[in-house]
N, C-alpha and C positions, 0 to 999 in steps of 0.2 A: 458318385457324380451327381451334381445338382440337376434338378429337372430342366432348367433352362439350357444347360450344357448338353443334356441328353437330347432335348428337342433339336438343338442345333446340329448335333452329330447325326441324328435320324434324318433331318432335312438334307444334309450333305450326302447321305447315302441313298436318297430317294431316286426313283426313276426319272421324275420330273427335273431334278437338278442335273442328272447325267445328260438328259436330253438338252437342257439349256446349255451345258458346256460344249455340246457338239453343234450348236446353232450359230448362224450369222448374227443373231441377236446378242450373242456374247463375243464372238471373235471379231466382228466388225469394230466395235468400240475398243477392244483390246489393241487392235492394229492402229486405230486412230490415236491412241495415247502417245504415240511417237511425236506428234505435232506439238502438244503442250510441253512435253518433256524437253524437246529441243529448244523451245522458246524459253523455258526456265533456265536451261543450261546457257543460253545466249546472254543472260543477264550479266555474266562474267566477262563478256566481250565488249570491245570498244563500240560505242553507239554510232560511230561514223560508218559502220558497215550495215546499219539497219536500212532496209528498203521500205520507205513509207508506202509505196504502192502495194507491195506484197503484204505488208502488215494490215493495211485497210482491207485488202481482199480477204485475208484470213479472218479478220473480225466479222465481215459480212458472211463468210462461209460458216463460221461457228454460230452466228445468230440464226441462220437458216436451219442448221442441223439441230440446234437446241429446240427449235419449234417442232421440227420433224420428230425428234425423240419424244417430245411431250405428247404429240398428237397420235403417233402410231399406237396401235393396240396389240398386245399389251404395251404400256409405256416402257420405253427403254431408258431406265434411269442411269445405267452405266454409260450409255452414249451421251445423255444429257450432262452428266458430271464431266465427261471428257471435254465436251465443247464449252461448258461453262468455265472450266479451268483454262482452256485455250483462249476464250474471250478475255478473261482477266489478264493472262500473260501477254496477249497481243496488245491490249490497251496499255499495259505497263511498258512494253517495248515502244509503242507509239509515243508515250509520254517521255521516255528517255530520248527518242529522236527529236521531239519538239524542243526539249530542254537543251540538248546538245546543239541543235541547229539555230535556234532563235533566242534562247535565254542566256546560256552560259557565256562568260566573258570571251572565250576563244571563238565564239560564233562570228566575230568580226574578222578573225584570222582567215587566211586562205587555206583551204583544205585540199588534201590529195584525194 
């Protein structure tokens, strides 16, 4: 086993890592990953179902929690990555909504 692999295995076996796995610093972000995963899955759905109000709210929420994850000590990079991913996906959904509502040819059609 290479020295890098051995260091990784030793790190995973450490008391500090086990403590981290049992903390809210780990499980909070893990639970939050459901939001960006759902947004990614929604890219396959019709954009007429996108709520612009909720999408903007989720963008603001993720921006605030990205800042929190960066400022908290120790920094919570797992939480930061979760909200960074969510910010990108929500902006993508907002772009889909704007395109569908205001740009695409069917935007002049009446919608249900």
